C-alpha positions, 0 to 999 in steps of 0.5 A: 499500499502507498502512504498518503502525502506526508505519511510514513510507517513506523514500528507503531503504524502510520505517522505524518511528518509536520512539514513546518518542523513540528513533532510527528503526528499520529495518523487518525487511521492509526489511532483507531487501528490501535484502540478498536477492537475489530475482531468481532467482525474480522474473526468470522470473515477469516474463518469463513474464507479459510473454510471456503479454501478447505472445502474447494481444495478438500482432496489436497487438504486430505492428503497433505494433512498426513503428508505435509501437515506443517506446511498445510497449517502454514498455508491456512493460517496465511489465507486470511492475511493474503486476502486483507492484503489483496483487499487493501491494495486494490482499495489503495488503487481505487483510491488513487484513481478516484483522486485522479478523476476528482482533480480532472487528471488522467489515470489508467483504469484496470479492469479490476478497478473499472466497475468501482470507478464506474460507480463513482461515476454514477454517484457524481452523475446522480448528484450532478457534480460539476468537478470544477465547481463543486469539488474543493479538495480530494486527498487533502491532509488535515492537521491537529497539531494541539492534539497531536494528530493528522489524517487525509480527507478523501473528498471535500464536495458541495452537494445540494443536500440543504433545505430547497436543495442548497448546497452544503459542504460534505467531507467524504471518506471512500470505502471499498469492498468486494464483499460487504453491503454498499450500505454497510459502515462501521461505528469507528467511521464516525469517529474517523470522520469526526477527527478530520472534520474538527482538524485545525488546518489543511495543507495545500499542495505547496504545503502552504495552510489554511484553516479547516473549512467549516464542514456541514455534513459528513459521510462515507461513500461506499464503492462496490463493484455493481453498487455504491451508497452515500451513508451519512454519518453523525461525526459530531463533537461527541464523536470527536470526544470519543476519538480523543479518547481513543487517541490518548490510549493509542499514544500510550500504547505506543510509548509504553515499554514492550517488557518489564523485568520479573521480580526476584524471589528473596534471598536468590542472587541478582543476575549480572545483567541486573547489578547496576539497576538502581531501585526507584523510589 
């Protein structure tokens, strides 16, 4: 997967480099990946995917369970990891193509990406979007230096959703999937949108800054191969408060030691490697 502009991978996940020279800023997705437990949804999916593979290759599995058990086990454990990576890579390519489309730049469309881009075109057509008039920004970096985080907004766009079809400024995040319903969203999507919505500043392409625009509506645009849906999400101050709690939790985890020395029982000799340690009152 490619990293957004100014973002870099670390041993603790994605962080953004502040072009002004300040401290690195943890990414919004990193906060949620660290703090939100997703096993309830991912575990059944992983089991289903692995079971389907076993059933499709049952003769091979039966043979290798006797002759090649260790390698078979290793391969089965890797199935859902490979599927997630493949889906993430496809999502990255779709995001990149969508960005170029929304910026009016040329881009190549592969066979895998074409159905998703077609759904984006349908969305733009149904809502009467004029790229030059209604798209404010695509893939724009948003910063909150005071709280120490940053993220990338997929799309800021004017849509006629106000009273009397008045234009309102939307902050939209793209979500892609080959299996989930176009209406499906996750609770943490609201926190992600709130984190971006209430950032302090945005970075322009030349790294100059402007105040974060006042966002009126937030939502997820689910792009699927055969359908799409714009789902409004209530990214309110309460959602931002919840995100700030997740932020504190994530930063604590990233700063915490990975191990601690074990206690020695009384009257046991102190190992040589510990003799220089001092007691802390």
